[in-house]
C-alpha positions, 0 to 999 in steps of 0.5 A: 557516531561513525556512518558505518556505526549508525548503518550498522544500527539500522540495519537491525530491525527496531520499534520506529523512533525519528526518521529511523521506519523500523525496517531497513526495507523503508527509507525515509529521506527530507527533500527540501519542504516534503518527507519520502518514504521509499520500499526498498527491498528489492530481493522480495519485490517489495513485498510488505512485512508487517515492520514496512506497513506499520513503517508507512503508518508511522511515517505518516504520522512523523511528518503530521507532527514536524513542523520543518515538513508539509507533507509525504510522498510514497513511492518504491524503488526499481520497477514496483511499488507494492505487491502487498503482504508478504504471504511468506511471514518476512524473512526473519528480519522483521521479527519485533512485528509478527505477521499474526498482527499485520492480519488482523490490520493493527498495523497497517497504514490504510486509516491512518492514511485517510486520516493524515493532517498533511497531504500524502502523494503516491507516486505509483512507479511499477507493480500495484497491488494489493496491500500496496493498491489500498496505499494508493487508494487510501492516500489523497491524490496517485500518481501513477507511472506509465508502466504500472499496473494494478490487482486485487488478488485477494479472491484468489487467496480466500480473503474476503476483503470487504475494505477494497469491495467497499472503497473501490465501489465508491471510486469507480463502481459496482460494474467495475468493481466486480470486473477488478474484484471477482477477475482478478485480472490486471490492469493497466495504467491506462485503464485505471486513470480511466477508471478513476481509480488514480488521479494523474497518469504520466510518463515514466521518466517524469514520475518523480517530479509530476508527484512532488508537483501534485504533493507542492499543490496540496500543501498550499491549500489552507490546512483546517479547510482542507481537514473538512473536505478530508473528511467529508469525503473520508464519511463519503468511503464509508466503513467496511465489514471488519468482521467479516473480513477478520473472520475470513481470516482463519478461514479454511479458504484462507489457509488453503490460499495460503498453501497453494501460493505457497506451492505455486499452484491453483487451490483445491476449490478451483474446477480440474479443468479450470486449473492452471499451471504455477499460482494464481 
């Protein structure tokens, strides 16, 4: 197969196979001992399609099963890590999965990241929110650029994200979780580091080198003993209310949250005197 033929084949969405992650918006490369998964959808600011979510989930298992790879690094192209799911449902090019299945969390990678056999490090290069922040939090370590920003906007969309309320309360405490979730405000990289949401904060130009060094350090630890420690930490983070969260996806508030996002306006539950121009 020629290079042009291979490129043409990989431009067509299809289920993952080998180093192909199922979508042209994810790139999997091999860099020494590491697999590197790069989110690369600049036209949509790396908004996650269902196939992108599933591709990250597949990448974790792909690295776990490959004896030539010691760990996985996840990062984004440009100045965005990941803003979460594409509320437009994708652009039709990743149609081997439906957006509805993604909302049901059938394809999301969060649990797979928490259960990874080999170390996973997220190198957060810029804007990180929604499902993108969950990817960073569920990785073994998050190394972040000093340009990165963080946000949990789900309550603006009418979604009761109990995954966040459970995990963040464990990580940063209930007071800061309320601050982040109930206001939907943007958190700077320094604040995220000071709050204990992320492991390392580095100058932007040093991000990838620092993240690879952290990943190398993790990969030098004993695999079986490391798995026991990961299991202990996972038990501490605990379970979240899956049933309540799932029910919120089809609620009237979620429908209005989706419409208001698409129409770039405040949802109708906002008091008229508190509405703002543009989307929340």
